[in-house]
C-alpha positions as CSV (number, residue, x, y, z in Angstrom):
1,M,51.1,73.9,98.8
2,S,52.1,72.6,95.4
3,T,55.5,71.0,94.9
4,S,57.6,72.1,91.9
5,L,59.6,69.7,89.8
6,G,62.9,71.3,90.9
7,T,62.0,71.1,94.6
8,Y,60.8,67.5,94.2
9,L,64.1,66.4,92.6
10,T,66.2,68.1,95.3
11,R,64.1,66.6,98.1
12,A,64.3,63.1,96.5
13,G,68.0,63.3,96.3
14,V,68.1,62.8,92.5
15,P,71.7,63.3,91.3
16,G,72.4,66.6,89.7
17,D,73.0,65.4,86.2
18,L,69.7,63.5,86.1
19,S,67.9,66.5,87.6
20,S,69.3,68.8,84.9
21,V,68.2,66.5,82.1
22,L,64.7,66.1,83.5
23,L,64.3,69.9,83.9
24,A,65.6,70.3,80.3
25,V,63.0,67.8,79.1
26,A,60.2,69.6,81.0
27,N,61.2,73.1,79.7
28,S,61.5,71.9,76.1
29,S,58.1,70.1,76.3
30,V,56.3,73.4,76.8
31,K,57.9,74.7,73.6
32,V,57.0,71.5,71.7
33,S,53.4,71.7,73.0
34,D,53.1,75.3,72.0
35,Q,54.4,74.5,68.5
36,L,52.0,71.6,67.8
37,P,49.2,73.7,66.2
38,F,51.7,75.4,63.8
39,S,53.9,72.5,62.6
40,A,51.6,69.6,61.7
41,A,52.4,69.4,58.0
42,L,54.3,66.5,56.4
43,T,57.8,67.2,55.1
44,T,59.7,65.4,52.3
45,N,62.2,64.2,55.0
46,V,62.3,60.5,55.9
47,N,63.6,59.3,59.3
48,P,66.0,56.3,59.7
49,S,63.1,53.9,59.8
50,G,61.8,55.1,56.5
51,E,58.8,57.1,57.9
52,R,57.8,60.5,56.5
53,Q,58.5,63.2,59.1
54,T,56.2,66.0,60.1
55,E,57.5,69.5,60.8
56,I,56.8,68.9,64.5
57,D,58.9,65.7,64.4
58,I,61.9,67.7,63.3
59,F,61.1,70.6,65.7
60,A,60.7,68.3,68.7
61,N,63.9,66.4,67.9
62,D,66.0,69.5,67.5
63,E,64.5,71.2,70.5
64,F,65.0,68.3,72.9
65,A,68.5,67.5,71.6
66,A,69.7,71.0,71.9
67,S,68.3,71.5,75.4
68,L,69.7,68.2,76.6
69,L,73.2,68.9,75.3
70,A,73.1,72.4,76.7
71,T,72.9,71.0,80.2
72,G,76.5,69.8,80.0
73,S,75.3,66.6,81.7
74,V,74.8,64.5,78.5
75,A,77.3,62.3,76.8
76,E,75.2,61.6,73.8
77,V,71.7,62.0,72.5
78,A,70.3,59.3,70.2
79,S,66.9,59.7,68.6
80,E,64.5,57.8,66.5
81,E,64.6,60.8,64.1
82,M,68.4,60.8,63.6
83,S,70.7,58.3,61.9
84,E,73.6,59.2,64.3
85,S,73.8,60.3,67.9
86,K,74.9,63.8,68.9
87,K,77.8,63.9,71.3
88,G,78.2,65.9,74.5
89,S,80.7,66.2,77.4
90,G,78.6,64.8,80.3
91,K,77.9,61.3,81.5
92,V,74.2,60.7,80.8
93,H,73.4,58.8,77.6
94,V,70.0,59.7,76.3
95,A,67.8,57.8,73.9
96,M,64.6,59.4,72.9
97,D,61.5,59.2,70.7
98,P,60.9,62.9,70.5
99,L,57.4,62.7,69.2
100,D,55.5,59.4,69.7
101,G,52.4,59.0,67.7
102,S,52.8,61.8,65.2
103,S,50.4,60.1,62.9
104,N,47.7,61.1,65.4
105,I,48.2,64.8,64.6
106,S,45.7,65.0,61.8
107,T,43.0,63.6,64.0
108,N,44.0,65.6,67.1
109,N,44.6,62.5,69.3
110,P,47.2,62.3,72.1
111,L,50.9,62.5,71.4
112,G,53.9,61.8,73.6
113,S,57.7,61.9,73.9
114,I,59.8,59.1,75.5
115,F,63.3,59.3,77.1
116,G,65.7,56.7,78.4
117,F,68.6,57.9,80.6
118,Y,71.4,55.4,80.4
119,S,74.7,55.1,82.3
120,G,76.6,53.5,79.4
121,A,77.3,54.1,75.7
122,L,74.5,53.2,73.4
123,P,73.4,50.6,72.4
124,C,73.0,48.8,75.7
125,S,70.4,46.9,77.7
126,G,67.8,48.4,80.0
127,L,69.8,47.3,83.0
128,L,71.9,50.4,82.4
129,L,69.0,52.8,82.7
130,R,69.4,55.3,85.5
131,G,65.9,56.7,84.8
132,A,63.2,57.1,82.2
133,A,60.5,59.6,81.4
134,Y,57.6,60.3,79.1
135,L,55.5,63.3,78.2
136,T,51.9,63.3,77.4
137,Y,50.4,66.0,75.1
138,G,46.7,65.7,75.8
139,P,44.1,67.6,77.7
140,M,47.0,68.3,80.1
141,L,50.8,68.4,79.4
142,T,52.2,65.9,81.9
143,L,55.7,64.6,82.7
144,T,55.8,61.0,84.1
145,F,59.2,59.7,85.2
146,S,61.2,57.5,87.5
147,T,64.8,57.6,88.6
148,G,64.7,54.3,90.5
149,A,62.5,55.2,93.5
150,G,59.0,54.9,92.2
151,V,57.0,56.8,89.6
152,A,56.0,60.4,89.8
153,R,53.8,62.6,87.5
154,F,53.9,66.4,87.1
155,V,51.5,68.7,85.3
156,A,52.4,71.9,83.5
157,V,50.5,74.8,85.1
158,R,50.3,78.2,83.4
159,G,50.7,81.3,85.5
160,A,48.9,84.6,85.0
161,D,52.1,86.0,83.7
162,G,52.3,83.4,81.0
163,S,55.0,81.3,82.6
164,T,54.8,77.6,83.1
165,E,55.7,75.5,86.1
166,F,55.5,71.7,86.5
167,T,53.9,70.8,89.8
168,L,53.4,67.4,91.4
169,L,50.2,65.7,90.4
170,E,50.8,62.1,91.6
171,D,53.7,60.4,93.5
172,K,54.5,56.7,94.0
173,I,52.2,55.7,91.2
174,M,51.4,51.9,91.4
175,I,49.7,50.0,88.6
176,P,46.5,48.2,89.8
177,L,47.1,44.4,90.0
178,K,43.7,43.6,88.7
179,G,43.5,44.5,85.1
180,E,40.6,46.5,83.5
181,V,41.9,47.4,80.0
182,F,44.0,45.9,77.2
183,G,45.4,46.9,73.9
184,L,47.7,45.2,71.3
185,G,49.1,46.8,68.2
186,G,49.4,45.5,64.7
187,P,46.9,43.9,62.4
188,R,44.9,41.1,64.2
189,N,45.3,38.7,61.3
190,D,49.1,39.1,61.6
191,W,49.3,38.3,65.3
192,V,51.0,35.1,66.3
193,E,48.7,32.4,67.7
194,P,49.4,32.8,71.4
195,V,48.7,36.6,71.2
196,E,45.4,35.9,69.3
197,H,44.4,33.3,71.9
198,F,45.3,35.7,74.8
199,V,43.3,38.6,73.4
200,S,40.3,36.4,72.9
201,S,40.6,35.4,76.6
202,M,40.8,39.1,77.6
203,E,37.6,39.8,75.7
204,A,35.9,36.8,77.3
205,R,36.9,38.1,80.8
206,G,35.3,41.4,80.1
207,L,38.4,43.6,79.9
208,K,37.9,46.7,77.9
209,L,39.8,47.3,74.6
210,R,41.8,50.6,74.7
211,Y,44.0,51.3,71.7
212,G,44.7,54.9,70.6
213,G,47.8,54.6,68.4
214,T,50.3,56.2,70.7
215,F,52.5,54.1,73.0
216,V,52.4,56.8,75.6
217,G,48.6,57.2,75.5
218,D,47.9,53.4,75.6
219,F,50.6,53.0,78.4
220,N,48.9,55.7,80.4
221,Q,45.6,53.8,80.2
222,V,47.2,50.6,81.5
223,L,49.1,52.4,84.2
224,G,46.0,54.0,85.5
225,Y,43.5,51.1,85.2
226,G,45.6,48.0,85.3
227,G,45.8,45.5,82.4
228,I,48.2,45.0,79.5
229,F,49.4,46.8,76.5
230,G,51.8,45.5,73.9
231,Y,53.1,45.6,70.4
232,P,53.5,41.9,69.7
233,S,55.6,39.7,67.6
234,L,53.9,39.5,64.2
235,K,53.9,36.8,61.6
236,K,55.5,39.2,59.1
237,K,57.5,41.1,61.7
238,P,58.6,38.7,64.4
239,K,60.8,41.3,66.2
240,G,57.9,43.6,66.5
241,K,57.8,47.3,65.8
242,L,58.9,49.3,68.9
243,R,62.6,50.2,69.2
244,I,64.4,48.9,72.3
245,L,66.4,51.9,73.2
246,Y,64.0,54.7,72.4
247,E,60.7,53.1,73.4
248,A,60.5,49.6,74.9
249,A,63.3,49.8,77.5
250,P,62.4,53.2,79.0
251,M,58.7,52.3,79.3
252,A,59.6,48.9,80.7
253,Y,61.7,50.7,83.3
254,I,58.8,52.9,84.3
255,M,56.3,50.0,84.3
256,T,58.6,48.0,86.6
257,Q,59.0,50.9,89.0
258,S,55.2,51.1,89.3
259,G,55.0,47.5,90.4
260,G,54.2,46.1,86.9
261,Y,56.1,43.8,84.6
262,A,57.4,44.2,81.1
263,S,58.4,41.3,78.8
264,D,59.4,40.5,75.2
265,G,57.4,37.3,75.5
266,H,60.2,35.3,76.9
267,G,61.3,37.3,80.0
268,D,62.3,40.6,81.4
269,A,62.4,43.3,78.7
270,L,65.1,45.2,80.5
271,L,67.5,42.3,79.8
272,I,67.3,42.6,76.0
273,E,70.7,43.5,74.5
274,P,70.3,45.6,71.4
275,T,73.2,45.5,68.9
276,S,72.2,48.7,67.0
277,L,70.3,51.9,67.8
278,A,67.4,50.8,65.7
279,D,66.8,47.3,67.0
280,T,63.2,46.4,67.7
281,T,61.5,44.0,70.0
282,P,58.0,42.6,70.8
283,I,56.9,44.2,74.1
284,Y,54.2,43.5,76.6
285,L,53.7,45.7,79.7
286,G,51.2,45.8,82.5
287,S,49.8,44.1,85.5
288,P,52.3,41.2,86.4
289,E,49.8,38.4,86.4
290,L,48.5,39.2,82.9
291,V,52.0,39.7,81.3
292,S,53.2,36.5,82.9
293,E,50.2,34.7,81.6
294,L,51.0,35.8,78.0
295,D,54.7,34.9,78.5
296,S,53.6,31.4,79.4
297,L,51.4,31.0,76.3
298,I,54.3,32.2,74.1
299,R,56.8,29.9,75.7
300,A,54.5,26.9,75.4
301,K,53.9,27.6,71.8
302,D,57.7,27.8,71.2
303,L,58.3,24.5,73.0
304,G,55.6,22.9,70.9
305,S,56.9,24.2,67.6
């Protein structure tokens, strides 16, 4: 017999406020998924990072923010698509990337959404994460999350009556320790030397390159097959591209809960202390041995500089 998301959360003893926000995310994801074919066009709007927004960026942001605040469990919602956070009356502080990889819409490649559930006011470090989740809009609509007791994945199943229920697909997901795939973002000629050296060694060892242009999609590959994914420090952008609160810390939390490791190149990514909502960081996530190897190369280069 299949296990529903609500039943799972109750049996796992997930606190009521976290359960309510996860259920809100799941319910809203169905609406976002259904809207994807109709809201792909670019708008004239620009998000706080200076990127053109699509209609679905705005739809997803508004849908998730409204549903999260409606739970009464949320203290604030901060989003990559908003310059200021929206306030609520609860205790869960949510940071989200409502639509990860929207540049993939025109080529019909996977998209995602990322959420961090923090116990303290934003900005703060990943040490204050009570849980994290991401959605994958691909061949299946899946919700992958952790609230501190391992990683679970649920899949959206449509009923004959048109209703949708999230049912358990995998529980206690663990990343393979032996890596099979790798992917690093950014232009190769802009990588810092330790990253270039490391990637060359990955190729020499026979690991397969997997890079699809969405954090969620590439993360899924590494979580399933073992290996490493990252958006590195670049010569022209030493602090990387991915935002700490919305992307790096939540995915680092999930990776750690799966038995993997996440680093900014100098140590545990969950220790990074952002000073603003938009702060970015280099991030490397995956099988512990590979991430630690890259850490060592970066540190050695820093010491030799």
